[in-house]
ZABA-359562 format. One record per atom (N, C-alpha, C): residue number from 1; y negated, z negated, x negated; residue in three letters. Coordinates in nm, 4 decimals, decimal comma. Each point is the difference from the previous one (the first is absolute). Layout:
N
NODE | NUM | Y | Z | X | ALA
...
//
This chain:
81
NODE | 1 | -4,7639 | 0,6167 | 0,6313 | MET
NODE | 1 | -0,0991 | -0,1014 | -0,0318 | MET
NODE | 1 | 0,0037 | -0,1128 | 0,1036 | MET
NODE | 2 | 0,0172 | 0,0351 | 0,1261 | GLN
NODE | 2 | 0,0037 | -0,1022 | 0,1048 | GLN
NODE | 2 | 0,1218 | -0,0906 | -0,0160 | GLN
NODE | 3 | 0,1105 | 0,0569 | -0,0471 | GLN
NODE | 3 | 0,1191 | -0,0820 | -0,0229 | GLN
NODE | 3 | -0,0251 | -0,1007 | -0,1116 | GLN
NODE | 4 | -0,0708 | 0,0442 | -0,1031 | PHE
NODE | 4 | -0,0318 | -0,0885 | -0,1113 | PHE
NODE | 4 | -0,0894 | -0,1145 | 0,0457 | PHE
NODE | 5 | -0,1008 | 0,0302 | 0,0807 | ILE
NODE | 5 | -0,0904 | -0,1026 | 0,0517 | ILE
NODE | 5 | 0,0765 | -0,0970 | 0,0901 | ILE
NODE | 6 | 0,0904 | 0,0514 | 0,0819 | ALA
NODE | 6 | 0,0811 | -0,0865 | 0,0856 | ALA
NODE | 6 | 0,0889 | -0,0918 | -0,0841 | ALA
NODE | 7 | 0,0552 | 0,0542 | -0,1093 | LEU
NODE | 7 | 0,0825 | -0,0801 | -0,0894 | LEU
NODE | 7 | -0,0832 | -0,1109 | -0,0650 | LEU
NODE | 8 | -0,1208 | 0,0319 | -0,0441 | LEU
NODE | 8 | -0,0877 | -0,1019 | -0,0596 | LEU
NODE | 8 | -0,0348 | -0,1089 | 0,1006 | LEU
NODE | 9 | -0,0272 | 0,0376 | 0,1232 | ARG
NODE | 9 | -0,0312 | -0,0998 | 0,1030 | ARG
NODE | 9 | 0,1179 | -0,0930 | 0,0239 | ARG
NODE | 10 | 0,1191 | 0,0585 | 0,0065 | GLU
NODE | 10 | 0,1202 | -0,0806 | 0,0233 | GLU
NODE | 10 | 0,0232 | -0,0968 | -0,1155 | GLU
NODE | 11 | -0,0104 | 0,0496 | -0,1212 | ARG
NODE | 11 | 0,0237 | -0,0849 | -0,1162 | ARG
NODE | 11 | -0,1106 | -0,1023 | -0,0187 | ARG
NODE | 12 | -0,1219 | 0,0332 | 0,0415 | SER
NODE | 12 | -0,1091 | -0,0960 | -0,0178 | SER
NODE | 12 | 0,0230 | -0,1243 | 0,0849 | SER
NODE | 13 | 0,0612 | 0,0171 | 0,1140 | ARG
NODE | 13 | 0,0312 | -0,1162 | 0,0840 | ARG
NODE | 13 | 0,1046 | -0,0884 | -0,0673 | ARG
NODE | 14 | 0,0910 | 0,0629 | -0,0734 | GLU
NODE | 14 | 0,1088 | -0,0740 | -0,0622 | GLU
NODE | 14 | -0,0384 | -0,0603 | -0,1348 | GLU
NODE | 15 | -0,0830 | 0,0693 | -0,0779 | ARG
NODE | 15 | -0,0180 | -0,0357 | -0,1400 | ARG
NODE | 15 | -0,1344 | -0,0596 | -0,0375 | ARG
NODE | 16 | -0,0999 | 0,0104 | 0,0833 | VAL
NODE | 16 | -0,1316 | -0,0513 | -0,0379 | VAL
NODE | 16 | -0,0212 | -0,1360 | 0,0650 | VAL
NODE | 17 | 0,0031 | -0,1002 | -0,0829 | SER
NODE | 17 | -0,0244 | -0,1358 | 0,0465 | SER
NODE | 17 | -0,1221 | -0,0536 | -0,0742 | SER
NODE | 18 | -0,0351 | -0,1212 | 0,0298 | LEU
NODE | 18 | -0,1143 | -0,0617 | -0,0662 | LEU
NODE | 18 | 0,0233 | -0,0130 | -0,1500 | LEU
NODE | 19 | 0,1226 | -0,0296 | -0,0386 | SER
NODE | 19 | 0,0296 | -0,0130 | -0,1434 | SER
NODE | 19 | -0,0098 | 0,1345 | -0,0714 | SER
NODE | 20 | 0,0368 | 0,1077 | 0,0676 | VAL
NODE | 20 | -0,0123 | 0,1334 | -0,0593 | VAL
NODE | 20 | -0,1473 | 0,0365 | -0,0161 | VAL
NODE | 21 | -0,0809 | -0,0292 | 0,1004 | LEU
NODE | 21 | -0,1424 | 0,0275 | -0,0096 | LEU
NODE | 21 | -0,0644 | -0,0823 | -0,1109 | LEU
NODE | 22 | 0,0437 | -0,1247 | -0,0155 | PHE
NODE | 22 | -0,0526 | -0,0847 | -0,1067 | PHE
NODE | 22 | 0,0388 | 0,0555 | -0,1370 | PHE
NODE | 23 | 0,1227 | 0,0478 | -0,0137 | SER
NODE | 23 | 0,0433 | 0,0614 | -0,1257 | SER
NODE | 23 | -0,0788 | 0,1271 | -0,0295 | SER
NODE | 24 | -0,0259 | 0,0783 | 0,1034 | ALA
NODE | 24 | -0,0796 | 0,1217 | -0,0176 | ALA
NODE | 24 | -0,1419 | -0,0344 | -0,0429 | ALA
NODE | 25 | -0,0546 | -0,1051 | 0,0566 | LEU
NODE | 25 | -0,1347 | -0,0432 | -0,0362 | LEU
NODE | 25 | -0,0061 | -0,0479 | -0,1450 | LEU
NODE | 26 | 0,0987 | -0,0779 | -0,0425 | LYS
NODE | 26 | 0,0034 | -0,0463 | -0,1389 | LYS
NODE | 26 | 0,0112 | 0,1178 | -0,0961 | LYS
NODE | 27 | 0,0865 | 0,0955 | 0,0331 | THR
NODE | 27 | 0,0153 | 0,1181 | -0,0839 | THR
NODE | 27 | -0,1299 | 0,0787 | -0,0072 | THR
NODE | 28 | -0,0661 | 0,0173 | 0,1142 | ALA
NODE | 28 | -0,1260 | 0,0743 | 0,0033 | ALA
NODE | 28 | -0,1082 | -0,0701 | -0,0815 | ALA
NODE | 29 | -0,0028 | -0,1319 | 0,0034 | LEU
NODE | 29 | -0,1003 | -0,0730 | -0,0780 | LEU
NODE | 29 | 0,0206 | 0,0180 | -0,1498 | LEU
NODE | 30 | 0,1239 | -0,0077 | -0,0446 | VAL
NODE | 30 | 0,0278 | 0,0160 | -0,1432 | VAL
NODE | 30 | -0,0238 | 0,1437 | -0,0442 | VAL
NODE | 31 | 0,0638 | 0,0942 | 0,0684 | VAL
NODE | 31 | -0,0113 | 0,1408 | -0,0396 | VAL
NODE | 31 | -0,1426 | 0,0510 | 0,0211 | VAL
NODE | 32 | -0,0627 | -0,0386 | 0,1096 | GLY
NODE | 32 | -0,1364 | 0,0434 | 0,0272 | GLY
NODE | 32 | -0,0988 | -0,0498 | -0,1031 | GLY
NODE | 33 | 0,0176 | -0,1232 | -0,0459 | THR
NODE | 33 | -0,0874 | -0,0541 | -0,1030 | THR
NODE | 33 | 0,0165 | 0,0759 | -0,1315 | THR
NODE | 34 | 0,1236 | 0,0293 | -0,0359 | VAL
NODE | 34 | 0,0250 | 0,0768 | -0,1223 | VAL
NODE | 34 | -0,0611 | 0,1393 | 0,0123 | VAL
NODE | 35 | 0,0236 | 0,0680 | 0,1122 | LEU
NODE | 35 | -0,0536 | 0,1346 | 0,0182 | LEU
NODE | 35 | -0,1526 | 0,0009 | 0,0010 | LEU
NODE | 36 | -0,0607 | -0,0958 | 0,0671 | THR
NODE | 36 | -0,1455 | -0,0065 | 0,0041 | THR
NODE | 36 | -0,0568 | -0,0245 | -0,1393 | THR
NODE | 37 | 0,0637 | -0,0876 | -0,0756 | THR
NODE | 37 | -0,0463 | -0,0273 | -0,1361 | THR
NODE | 37 | 0,0142 | 0,1236 | -0,0882 | THR
NODE | 38 | 0,1093 | 0,0717 | 0,0121 | ILE
NODE | 38 | 0,0198 | 0,1215 | -0,0793 | ILE
NODE | 38 | -0,1008 | 0,1082 | 0,0407 | ILE
NODE | 39 | -0,0139 | 0,0239 | 0,1291 | ASN
NODE | 39 | -0,0839 | 0,1103 | 0,0476 | ASN
NODE | 39 | -0,1494 | -0,0273 | -0,0107 | ASN
NODE | 40 | -0,0393 | -0,1263 | 0,0067 | GLN
NODE | 40 | -0,1420 | -0,0332 | -0,0020 | GLN
NODE | 40 | -0,0272 | -0,1081 | -0,1035 | GLN
NODE | 41 | 0,0518 | 0,0211 | -0,1185 | PHE
NODE | 41 | -0,0053 | -0,1002 | -0,1053 | PHE
NODE | 41 | -0,1429 | -0,0441 | -0,0322 | PHE
NODE | 42 | -0,0893 | 0,0962 | -0,0165 | GLU
NODE | 42 | -0,1375 | -0,0340 | -0,0368 | GLU
NODE | 42 | -0,0686 | -0,0820 | 0,1089 | GLU
NODE | 43 | 0,0248 | 0,0348 | 0,1244 | ALA
NODE | 43 | -0,0632 | -0,0722 | 0,1105 | ALA
NODE | 43 | 0,0583 | -0,1398 | 0,0153 | ALA
NODE | 44 | 0,1306 | -0,0136 | -0,0195 | VAL
NODE | 44 | 0,0651 | -0,1297 | 0,0198 | VAL
NODE | 44 | -0,0269 | -0,0937 | -0,1175 | VAL
NODE | 45 | 0,0191 | 0,0488 | -0,1215 | VAL
NODE | 45 | -0,0082 | -0,0865 | -0,1172 | VAL
NODE | 45 | -0,1435 | -0,0195 | -0,0482 | VAL
NODE | 46 | -0,0745 | 0,1103 | -0,0131 | TYR
NODE | 46 | -0,1343 | -0,0083 | -0,0576 | TYR
NODE | 46 | -0,1102 | -0,0055 | 0,1053 | TYR
NODE | 47 | 0,0298 | 0,0400 | 0,1211 | GLY
NODE | 47 | -0,1017 | 0,0021 | 0,1048 | GLY
NODE | 47 | -0,1046 | 0,1070 | -0,0216 | GLY
NODE | 48 | 0,0321 | 0,1036 | -0,0790 | GLU
NODE | 48 | -0,0976 | 0,1041 | -0,0337 | GLU
NODE | 48 | -0,0200 | 0,1003 | 0,1123 | GLU
NODE | 49 | 0,1088 | 0,0442 | 0,0595 | LEU
NODE | 49 | -0,0084 | 0,1010 | 0,1051 | LEU
NODE | 49 | 0,0194 | -0,0665 | 0,1353 | LEU
NODE | 50 | -0,0522 | 0,0599 | 0,1050 | PRO
NODE | 50 | 0,0276 | -0,0579 | 0,1326 | PRO
NODE | 50 | 0,1480 | 0,0188 | 0,0365 | PRO
NODE | 51 | 0,0546 | -0,1002 | 0,0606 | LEU
NODE | 51 | 0,1394 | 0,0057 | 0,0441 | LEU
NODE | 51 | 0,0104 | 0,0958 | 0,1180 | LEU
NODE | 52 | 0,0925 | 0,0922 | -0,0068 | GLN
NODE | 52 | 0,0202 | 0,0951 | 0,1089 | GLN
NODE | 52 | 0,0965 | -0,0631 | 0,0996 | GLN
NODE | 53 | -0,0556 | -0,0417 | 0,1116 | VAL
NODE | 53 | 0,0729 | -0,0826 | 0,0963 | VAL
NODE | 53 | 0,1177 | 0,0747 | 0,0626 | VAL
NODE | 54 | -0,0176 | 0,1261 | 0,0334 | VAL
NODE | 54 | 0,1082 | 0,0762 | 0,0634 | VAL
NODE | 54 | 0,1199 | 0,0099 | -0,0938 | VAL
NODE | 55 | -0,0266 | 0,0285 | -0,1268 | LYS
NODE | 55 | 0,1096 | 0,0069 | -0,0967 | LYS
NODE | 55 | 0,0685 | -0,1357 | -0,0153 | LYS
NODE | 56 | -0,0783 | -0,1059 | 0,0008 | ALA
NODE | 56 | 0,0581 | -0,1334 | -0,0131 | ALA
NODE | 56 | 0,0869 | -0,0332 | 0,1211 | ALA
NODE | 57 | -0,0471 | 0,0322 | 0,1193 | LEU
NODE | 57 | 0,0796 | -0,0258 | 0,1207 | LEU
NODE | 57 | 0,1292 | 0,0804 | 0,0002 | LEU
NODE | 58 | -0,0070 | 0,1242 | -0,0440 | LEU
NODE | 58 | 0,1213 | 0,0819 | -0,0080 | LEU
NODE | 58 | 0,0970 | -0,0548 | -0,1033 | LEU
NODE | 59 | -0,0527 | -0,0562 | -0,1070 | SER
NODE | 59 | 0,0863 | -0,0574 | -0,1034 | SER
NODE | 59 | 0,0826 | -0,1158 | 0,0534 | SER
NODE | 60 | -0,0497 | -0,0675 | 0,1015 | TYR
NODE | 60 | 0,0746 | -0,1105 | 0,0614 | TYR
NODE | 60 | 0,0848 | 0,0458 | 0,1194 | TYR
NODE | 61 | -0,0522 | 0,0926 | 0,0784 | SER
NODE | 61 | 0,0720 | 0,0387 | 0,1215 | SER
NODE | 61 | 0,1199 | 0,0899 | -0,0271 | SER
NODE | 62 | -0,0070 | 0,0838 | -0,1021 | VAL
NODE | 62 | 0,1121 | 0,0902 | -0,0286 | VAL
NODE | 62 | 0,1262 | -0,0777 | -0,0403 | VAL
NODE | 63 | -0,0062 | -0,0964 | -0,0928 | PRO
NODE | 63 | 0,1234 | -0,0754 | -0,0296 | PRO
NODE | 63 | 0,0550 | -0,0755 | 0,1212 | PRO
NODE | 64 | -0,0891 | -0,0500 | 0,0853 | PHE
NODE | 64 | 0,0442 | -0,0688 | 0,1211 | PHE
NODE | 64 | 0,0793 | 0,0947 | 0,0896 | PHE
NODE | 65 | -0,0531 | 0,1194 | 0,0221 | MET
NODE | 65 | 0,0675 | 0,0965 | 0,0869 | MET
NODE | 65 | 0,1274 | 0,0527 | -0,0622 | MET
NODE | 66 | 0,0008 | 0,0214 | -0,1312 | VAL
NODE | 66 | 0,1205 | 0,0484 | -0,0668 | VAL
NODE | 66 | 0,1111 | -0,1044 | 0,0076 | VAL
NODE | 67 | -0,0354 | -0,1273 | -0,0159 | PHE
NODE | 67 | 0,0989 | -0,1076 | 0,0131 | PHE
NODE | 67 | 0,0633 | 0,0030 | 0,1384 | PHE
NODE | 68 | -0,0833 | 0,0061 | 0,1026 | LEU
NODE | 68 | 0,0532 | 0,0011 | 0,1368 | LEU
NODE | 68 | 0,0806 | 0,1264 | 0,0289 | LEU
NODE | 69 | -0,0475 | 0,1135 | -0,0477 | TYR
NODE | 69 | 0,0730 | 0,1254 | 0,0203 | TYR
NODE | 69 | 0,1383 | -0,0077 | -0,0655 | TYR
NODE | 70 | 0,0046 | -0,0509 | -0,1221 | GLY
NODE | 70 | 0,1287 | -0,0149 | -0,0682 | GLY
NODE | 70 | 0,0925 | -0,0944 | 0,0728 | GLY
NODE | 71 | -0,0563 | -0,1069 | 0,0537 | ARG
NODE | 71 | 0,0801 | -0,0970 | 0,0741 | ARG
NODE | 71 | 0,0573 | 0,0622 | 0,1273 | ARG
NODE | 72 | -0,0791 | 0,0835 | 0,0656 | LEU
NODE | 72 | 0,0449 | 0,0598 | 0,1261 | LEU
NODE | 72 | 0,0996 | 0,1134 | -0,0196 | LEU
NODE | 73 | -0,0120 | 0,0715 | -0,1096 | THR
NODE | 73 | 0,0855 | 0,1172 | -0,0191 | THR
NODE | 73 | 0,1213 | -0,0265 | -0,0870 | THR
NODE | 74 | 0,0079 | -0,1178 | -0,0602 | ALA
NODE | 74 | 0,1147 | -0,0313 | -0,0864 | ALA
NODE | 74 | 0,1260 | -0,0138 | 0,0842 | ALA
NODE | 75 | 0,1101 | 0,0507 | -0,0512 | PRO
NODE | 75 | 0,1250 | -0,0163 | 0,0751 | PRO
NODE | 75 | 0,0412 | -0,1472 | 0,0018 | PRO
NODE | 76 | 0,0673 | -0,0359 | 0,1049 | THR
NODE | 76 | 0,0468 | -0,1373 | 0,0156 | THR
NODE | 76 | 0,1399 | -0,0115 | -0,0585 | THR
NODE | 77 | 0,0172 | -0,0932 | -0,0923 | PHE
NODE | 77 | 0,1309 | -0,0232 | -0,0583 | PHE
NODE | 77 | 0,0508 | -0,1346 | 0,0491 | PHE
NODE | 78 | 0,1195 | 0,0013 | 0,0474 | ARG
NODE | 78 | 0,0642 | -0,1243 | 0,0454 | ARG
NODE | 78 | 0,1101 | -0,0349 | -0,0970 | ARG
NODE | 79 | -0,0012 | -0,1230 | -0,0417 | SER
NODE | 79 | 0,1055 | -0,0434 | -0,0917 | SER
NODE | 79 | 0,1277 | -0,0251 | 0,0797 | SER
NODE | 80 | 0,1085 | 0,0414 | -0,0572 | THR
NODE | 80 | 0,1301 | -0,0216 | 0,0644 | THR
NODE | 80 | 0,0736 | -0,1099 | -0,0741 | THR
NODE | 81 | 0,0476 | -0,0973 | 0,0726 | PRO
NODE | 81 | 0,0697 | -0,1131 | -0,0656 | PRO
NODE | 81 | 0,1352 | 0,0385 | -0,0540 | PRO
//
């Protein structure tokens, strides 16, 4: 497990830039909005039930973290001329 964490730290220095974080944020906004609408349809569309804030926050944070995790663990491919 410690080797895996060390590998993530090393790759995070190489692969996480401002543009990657911005892409993760855009993905989280789109996917999180869809998930929140699906999971809390009555609260979002009709306003009938109270919105469950923890579920809504998780709907946005999980896609953000999955995007970054995928970016950090994906193998690096170099094109050869």
